[in-house]
N, C-alpha and C positions, 0 to 999 in steps of 0.2 A: 473544212468548214473554215479554217483559219486562213486559207488562201479567199476564200470566198467573200470571208469578211474583210480581208484586206483591200480585196480589188471595191467592193461595197464602199468602202470608206475613201479609197481614192475615188471612185466615181464621183461620190457627194461631194467631197472638196473641189474637185472639177467643176461640177455643176453649180455650186454657190459662188466659185471664183469671178464671172462675168458679173453677177449681180452685185457683188461685194465692190468689184470696182467702178461700176457705174456711178454707185452712191458717194463714191470717195474722191471720184475724178472731177476735177475742177470746175466748175459753171461755165458756160458760154458768158463770154463779154457781150456779146449783142446777139440779136435772133433776128432772122429776115423773115420779111413778109411778101407773099407772091403777089404778085400785078405788078403793073406799069402805072396804072391809075390809081392803086389803091389809099393813097394819103391817109394813114390812120391816123387815128385822134387819141381817145380816150384808152385806158387799161384799166384793168381790176385784177387783183390776185387772190386766188382761191387757197388758205392754207391748208386745209385739210386734204386737200388732192396735190398740190404743186401746179395747178393749172394755171394761167393767166388768160384774160379776155382781151381782144382788142378790135375796135371798131372802125368804119370807113366813113371819113365824109364825103368821099366820093358817089357811094351808094347803096351805103347802109350793111354792107357784107361785115358779118362778124366773124372773127378770128379766133382759135385757140391753140395757145400753144404749152407746154411743159416748160420750167426751169431748166431741166436736164437735156434738153432737145434744143439744137440751135434752126429751128426753122416752125413756123407756124402752119396752121392749115385752116379753111374755111370749116367753120362751125356750123353758122346759118346764113345763107347764100342772100344776097342782094335781091330787096324786094319781101324777103318772105314777112308775114304780118305786117305788110305797108311799111317797112322801114327802107328810107331813102337816104338818110343821113346818120350819121351819129357823134354826138360830142361826150361829154364826160361819163363816166361809170365805175361802178363799186360792186361787193359784192358782200353781202352781209353774213351774221353768223349762222344763220340758217340755209345757207348755199342758194340765196336768190341774187342773181344777176340784175342790177339796175341800170339802163340804158338810158341814157338822154338824147332827145332827138334833135336838138339844136333849133334852126329855123324853121322846123317841120312842128314846133309846140308840143312835141310829145314826149313822154316818159313811159318806159316797158319795163315790166318786170319779168323776169324767165327763171324757172328752175333750173340750176347748172345741171342737175342729175339727169333729166330727162329731155331737157332742151324745150319743154313746153312754156307757152306764154303764159303767165298769170293775170296781167292786166296790161290796159291801153289807157294812159290818163294824158290830158291835156292843158297846158299852160294858157297864159293871156294870150290872145290873138296878136298876131304880131312880133311877139317874143321872141327869145334865143334861149330856149332851156338848156343851160351849159352843164353846170357841175353837179354833183350830188355826194353827200356823206350821212353815214346812218350812225347816229349817236348811240350810248351804252343801252339804252332803252328799248332799241328798234324802232326808235323815231329817225325818220330821213328827212333831209332839209336840201332845197333844191335852190341853185342861184339861176337867175334871169338876166341875161346881161342887156337887153335890149329893150325891157318893161322895169318900173322901179318896185319890184316885188320878189319877196322871199318865199318860196313854198314849202308848205310841210306835209309828208304823206306817211299817213298812218295806214295799219291794217287793223279790223276789228276781230274780235273772236269765231266770228263767223266768215273770214276770210273776205270781206269785202274792202276794198281800197278806197282811201280818199284822200285827192291832192287840193289843198287849200291855201287859199293866199295868206299867209299866216303874218307877214310883216310887212307894213309900208315903208320901203324906202327911205322914198321923198320925206316923209314925216320922221324917219329915224335920226337925220343931220346927215346922213351921208351925201356929198355934192354930185347929185346927179346929172351927167350930163346926154343929151338926147341927141342919138344918131351914133353913139360912141359903144364900143365893149366895156360895159362897167363892171358890176361885179361879177366874178369869174369863179375862181376857185375856192373850194370850204372846204374845212374840217372840224369835226366835232373834237374837242379837248376836254377828257374827263367828262362828269356828267352834265356840268353847269354850261359850257361854254362852247361858241362858233367862233373860229376865225376865217375870214373871206377877205381876197384880195380885190382891189380895184384896178381895172388892168389899164383903164386911161389915164388914173393920175397915179399910180403907184401905191396908193395908200392900202394899208393893212387895217383891218377893222375887227373887233370882240365883238360879239353880242352875245347878250345872256339868253338862254333857252328860256328860261322862266318869266321874265319880265319884259323880254325884246329890247330892252336899255342897250344902247349903240356906242362903242367909245372907241377912237381914233388910238391906235398901238403906237408909242412912241419908240419910231426906230431912229434916233438919234441924228435926225435930221437928213436921212437916207430915205430912199424909196425903192419902190418894186415895179418900175415901168415895163409896161408887157407881160405883169404876173399874169400865170396861168393856172396850173394844178397845186393844189395844197398838200403835202403830205406831212403828218404828225408823227413823231419817233422820240419817247426819251428826253421831252423838255425841248426839243429841237425842230422846228418848221423847217420842209424843205419846199422851194417856190420855183417851179419852172419858169424859166424867161426866154422868150424868143424874140423875134424881131419882126413883127408884124408890117409895120409902117418904116421897115428898110431904112433904119437910124445908122449912120456908119459908125456911131460911137458906141452902139450897142453890141456885145457878144452874149450869143446865146449861152445860157449857164442855169444850173441849179443852185440857187442863191441857198444860204444855210443859215438860220437865225437863231440863238439861242435864246428864250423866251424866259421872264421872270415868272415866279410862281403864279399871280394874278393875270398873268398876261397881257400888262397895260405896257410892259416895253419890251424893246429885242435889241440884241446886240448881234450885227454881222461877223459870220465866222469864213473862212475860206469858203469859196463857190466850189461846187464839183464841175467840172469839165472833162470829158473821156480824152483818151489821146487822140481819137480821130475827130474831136469836136462835135457839135449837135448840128442837125437842120432843123431847125425851127422845133424846140422840145415843148410838147403839149403835156399828154397826159404822165402820171406817175405813180407808181405805188411801191411800197417797199415788202419784200420777200421775208420769210423767216429763215433766210440766210444772212442776213445783214446786209442786203443788196438793194439797191434801188433800180427800178426800172422805168427807163425815161424813152417814150415815144417820138421818134424822130420825125414829126409829120409831115414837115414840108408844106403845112398849111398855109403859110404866106405866099406860096407860089400859087396852089389850089384857091384862094382869095383873088388872086390877080389874074386869074385864068391863063396862069403859066404851066408848062410842063415841070415834072420833077426835074432838080437841080442835080439829083445822082440817083443812082437804082443800085441795088434793090431797096427796098424801103426797110428800114430796121428800129429795133429798140434796143438801145444801149442797156447796158447791166453794169452798174458801179457800185464797188465795195463802200461799204458806209465808215466813216471815220469812227 
């Protein structure tokens, strides 16, 4: 019996060793996305599972990866549920994945546990449904980069979804410029405020969720040109900055801004750039491992009708300071 107990203990220890090692092993510093024409865009992280989701501007494919595995796989193929393009995305506290459709003017919501499509909604005709954030009360807010409107998305107790034109951006005081990428990334901060960046002007705006009052954030004379995704963490705003218009003086980076308590002023800290650099950073998400996922979208190449500059497509994973 003593020999049997010793053998059983040894077997148990051996069986547990790989699992222990796998959870303590360093996380990858980047994740690879299959396909020579994927052109990934948004990314959303689900803390309860460790999975993250990525979409494709090329054909609307949705991919899923895990923070401990270096490659991602197709989760929902191109054309599924009518998807042909993806932009920003997020996962809410109930495990619903919000997927914006950019120039297709759509927003879809999926159940990440089953993959089921919960709803498809439509924005303004001719718009670009770009980025999405979910506030603490479950209300989602969505930017439209080509139409001067901010959408609000809610679900009632009967499971019916409603997308409404919540804020008239023209009337809010934001300097809207037709034909350009205007409002882009958006983040809900606390119970009351939204922050959103205007890509073409580089301005950052604070919006009161209860009154709609819109205030330009004082960035100390600096700006966020090509500002894309916004991610909030512990008083700091992280803003991806690509180079859609090929400005030779613009380095792709993630700007880090320390905000004051009422979100009216921001102070720039050192930006984040991985050792290999970025290739038009777009979507971003913070994991519960104190790391920032940033999609190397190469969207500037896609928008110009050019092939990717480098393969494979990747998602960078950077430690937060």
